[in-house]
N, C-alpha and C positions, 0 to 999 in steps of 0.2 A: 183300887181293885182292877179297874179297866187297864191301867198302865201296867200292872203286874201281868195280866193276861197277854197283852201285846208283847211285853218283854219276854215272857215264857214262850210265846209262839215264835218269835224271832230267834231265840236261842235254840229251839228244837229244830229249826230249819236253816240254821246258819250256813252249813256247807252247801245245802241245796240252793239257797238263795244266791250264794256266790257263783256256783256252777251255772244256774239258770240265767243270771244277769250277764255274766261274761260270755257264755256261749251264745246267747241271744244277740249280743253286740257283734260277735264274730259272724253269726249268720246274716245279720244285716249287711256287714261288709261284703260277704260272699254274694249275697243277692244283688248288691249294687254293681259288683264286678260282672256278674251274669247279665244284668240288664245292659250295662255299658258295652259288653262284648256283642250283644244282640244289635245295638245301635251301630257299632263299627261294622259288623258283618253285613248288615243291610245296606249301609252306605257304600261298602266295598263291592258287594255283588249285585245289589238291587233285586235279589231273589228272595221271595217270601219262603219258598220251599227250602232253600239252602239255610235260611235263618232258622226255620223250624227244625231242621235236622240237627242243629246245635243242641236243642233240648232233648231230642231223641237219643243222641249219643250219651248224654249224661244220665238219662232215665233207663236205658236198656240194661246196663249192668245191675241197677237197683232191682229190676224185676227178675232177671235171669239168675243172678248170683246170691240173692238174699237168703235162700234156703241154706246155702253153704256158709254164708257169713255168720249166721246165727250160731252155727256149730263152732266156729272160731271164737265168737264172743264168749261162749260158755267154756271153752277150752283154756283160755288165757285170761290174765289179769285185766279187769275192766279199765282201770286208769291207764295202764301202759298201752292198751289197745287204742284208747281214745287219743293219747298223746302221739303215738306213731302215725295214726291215720291223719290227724290234724297236721302234723309236720309234713307228711308227704303231699297232702292237698295243697299246703302253703307253698311247697316247692313247685307244684304245678303252676300256681299263680305267679311265682317268681320267674318261671320259664317264659310265660306269656309276656311279662314285663320286659325281659331281656330281648326277646324276639321283636317286640314292638319298638323298643328304643333303637335297635340296630336295623330297623326297616326290613326285617326278614319274616315277619309274621304272615303266615299264609292260612287260608281257610282250613286246609287239612290238618294243620297244627292244632287248631281249636278243636276239631272233631276228636283227635287223638287225646289231647289233654283233657277235654271234657269227659271222655270215656274213662280215663284213668281216675280222675277226680270223683266221678260218679261211683266208681268201684270202691274208693276209699270211704265215701259216704255210706255205701252199702254195709261196710263192716262197722264203721263208727256208730251208726244210728242204733242198732240193737244194744251195743255196749252202753251208750248213753241212756237208753230206756231202762236197762237193768240198774245202772248207777243211780238213777232217779229213784227207783224202788228201794234201793238200799239206804238212801240218804233221808228218806221221809218216813214218819210213822203212818201207819195204816189209816188212821182217822183223818190225816191231812191229804189223802190221795186226791179228793175232789178239788180242794183248794190249789194244790200244785198243778193239777190239770188245767184249772182256770188260768193260772199264771202262764202256762205254756201256750194256751190258746190266745191269750192277750198279746204275748210277745210275737207270735206268728202273724196275728192281725196287724200289729204295729209295723212289722217288717213289710207286709204286703202293701201298706199304705205309704210308708216312708221311703222304701228303696227306690222306686221310680223317680220320686221327687228329688232325692239327694243325688242319685246317679246322674240324672239329666242335668242337674245344676253343676255338679263337679265336671261332668263330661264337657259341658258347654264352656266351662271356665278354663280348663287346662287339658282336656282330652282324656284318653284312656289311662295315661300314666298316673294322674292324680287320683282317679277312682281306685286303681290297684294299690296305690300307696296307702290310702285310707283303709282298704281291705287288710293289707298286711299289718297295719298298726292294730286294728281290732283283733286280728289273729294273735298277735303278740300278747295282748292283754289277757285274752282267754287262755292261752297256752301257759303263761306264767302263773296265772291264778290256779289253774288245774294242777300244775306241777308242784307249787309251794304252799298253797293255802287250803287245798281240799284233800281230805282223807276219805277214801271210799272203802267201806268195810269189805273184808274179803269173804268170799263164799267158796265152798269146796269146788275144786276143779278136777276134772278127770283127764289129765294129760296123756295117759297111756291109751285111751280109747281112740279107735280109728274115726276119722271124719265121717265115714259112711254110717257108723253106728250112731254117732251124735245126730246126724241128719234124720235117720230113721226114728230116733227117740222123739224128735220134735213132731214128726208126722204122726207117730203112734199116739202121742199125747192128744192131738186133735181128734183122732179117730175115737178115742175112748172118753172124750169130753164134748159131747154133742152141743152143749150150750155155747161154748166158745166157737166151735166150727160153724154153727148156724149163724152166729153173730158176724163172723168174718165173711161168710158167703153173702149174707144180706148186704153188708157194706160194699162188697165187690159189685153188686148190681147197682147200688146207689152211686158208686164212682163211675160206672158205665154211663148212666144217665147224666150225671153232673158234668163229666168231661165232654160229652156230646153237646151239652148246653154251652160250655165254654167255647167250643169250636164254632157254634152257630151264632153266638152273640154278636161278634163283629159284623157278620153278614146281615144282621137284623138292624143294628143301630146305625152303622156308617152310611148305608145308602138312603136311609130315611131323611126326608126333607128337614125334619127337626133334629136330625142326628148329626153325624160327622165324627171325626177322630177325637175332637175335644170332648164331645158328649160321651163317647165311649169311655174316655178316661174318667169322667165324672161318675158315670154309672158304675164302672168298675170299682172306683174309690169307695162308693157306698157299701159294697160288699165287705171291704175292710173295716169301715166304720161300724157296720152292723156287727161284725165279729168282736170288735173291741167292746161294744155294749153287751154282747152276749157273754163275753168273758167276765165282765163285771157282774153280770146277772148270776153267773155260776157261783161267784164268791159269796153271795148273800142267800142263795136258795137253800132251803133245808133239804135233808136227805130224803129222797123219794121212797115211797113204799115199795116200788118195784122198778129197778133201774132198767131192766130189759124193755118194759113198756115205754119208758122215756125214749129209749134209742130209736124204736120204730115209729113212734107217734111224732116225734120232732121231725124225722125225715119225711114222713107222709105230708106234713104241713109244708115243709120246704120245697119238696119236689113238685107238689101239685099247685099250690097257690102262686108261686113265682112264675112257673111256666105258663099257666093260664092267664095271668095278668099281662105278661109280655105278648102272648099270642093274640089277644083281643084288643089291646090298648096301644095307641100310638101317640101317647103324651109323655114327654120326658120325665115329668115328676112322678108319674106312675111307674116308669121304668126304675127309678131310684127307689121307690117304695117297694117294688117287687124284690129288688136286691136286699133290702133290709129284712123283709119277711123271709126270704130264702136263706139268708146267712146268719141272722141273729140267733137262731136255735142250734146252729152247728156246734159252737162251743158247749152248749148244754148236752147235746148228744155225745160229743167227744169226751166230756168229763165223766159221764156215766159209763161209757164204753171203757174208758181208762180204768175206772175204779173196778169194774167187773173183771177186767183182764188182769190187773196187778194183784187183785185179792184172790183170784182163782188159780192162776198159774204159779207153781212153786218157783221161787226165785232162782234156784239152780238150773231151771229149765227155761227161764224166760228168754234168754238170748236166742236159742234155736226156735222157740215157739213164736217169738216176735218176728223172726226171719221168715218162718213159714207163713205167718200172717201177711207179711209184706208181699210175698210172691202171689198169694191167693187173692189178696184184697186190692192190690194196685195194678195187677196186670191188665185190668180192664180199662185203665185210664188212656193209654195210647190207642187202644181199639176204639174207645169212645170218641176221641179226638178225630181219628180218621173217619169214623161213621158219621159224626156230626157234620164235618166238612163235606163228605160225599153226599149226604142227604140235601144239604143246601144247594150245592153247585150242580149236581147231576140228576137229582130227582124232583125236588119240590119247586125250585126256581123255574125250571122248564115246564113243570106242570102248571104253575100259576100263569106263566106267559101264554101257554096254550089255551087255557080256560079263563082268560082275563074278562071275557064278556059274561061270565056267569055271575049274576048279581049277588047271589048268596055268598060265594067265595070272596068276592071283593068286599062285601059288607063285613064279613068276619075277619079277614086277614089283610085287607088292603089291596093295593095294586102296585104294579111296577116292581123294580128290584127291591128286595127285602121282604116282600110278601111271602115268598117261599120259605124264608127263614122263620116267619111267623107261624107258618104251618108246621115246621119242624118243632117249634116251641110247644105247640098244641100236642103233637105226637109224643114228645118227651113228657109232657104233663100227664097224658094218659098212661104212658109206659111206667112213669114213676109212681103214679097212684096205684096201678095194678101190682107192681112189684112190692110196694110197702104193705098193701092189704094182704097179699098171698103170703109173704114172708112174716108179716106181723101175726097172722094166724098161727103159723108154725112156731113163732117165738113165744106165744102165750102159754105154751106148755112149760116154759122155763120161768121161774120166779126167783129173782135175785134181790135181796135186801141185806144191807150191812147194819141194820139196826139191831 
């Protein structure tokens, strides 16, 4: 009987499992190339700012153009959209390889290529989300979200390890070669092995009309809009944390760059565990409550542990507490979104979500770095003789980052409590 259930589950999700596994493999290859390019750029320029600009160039199109990309997704065939975007992104990678092999690769090339590749991802991502909805039955949404969270977690853990090893072995060309091989596997699998069901498309409607429909849907669906705005604030706090973490760990006498790698790896390990947890958890009575309660625990406990503790194993523990519940939140968020938004609108609504929910990430990264370098490190240096401050946050370089962790813990707690109160009016259950 158990074997029949497993066989039935695999049969019902065959196309999704092929898409998920091959696309995850390709994403791992892309992440490895991105990491290797970061190493190459830093070795070439020696500038952290120029290296960070590489990420901004790839992220800016995602934030700015997402709202229009969703309209394109709903206007055209999902499978063809994914194939074209993947192919153009791969051509960007080939261009980098050719420039590198001919000793013509320059920094501005990477900025331009990353911006174009980011634009392709902006269009491809909503199409992939809609394709996932079309390929899985509603009762399997939570399990599918758990698989997505697990693959993202594995990529975050494995890509720096593999990229560093391959880069050290044969340089950038070997990393790119592996990336292109993973792309070929994913492209051919999507082209020949996966059939994505068709949904009605409105090819005669203007882009402006399609964009307005996505915005209008959010206006008349306050539950979805509230959830998106809540996560926008969460991303602001979380990205500020990401910017402050190196300034907290590296200067610490017990820290350093190796310890930062270990601490960061624990976030990926925690997400893998959280993804496994999602697959065995029963359906909650109220998924909206799960979304804000998990984030309340993550943003408060993690930041406060880091703010007041200067012991490495507690740093790792804080990462586990902060990240293990993220896949749980993500799975419930995903089920609410997929079950509520009509599939023919999902592309443009997903795109509106991306613009509203993720625009705070670059703001948070800039804010976190600014608070460490320009506000709280100078503050702690000025008042290093105040015993209460040194008792709570330590002394010397890194103590200002500890204060930032405390501020972010307070901000995250207040945000979750205030928005959690607003989200209590919405009750979503798929039982």
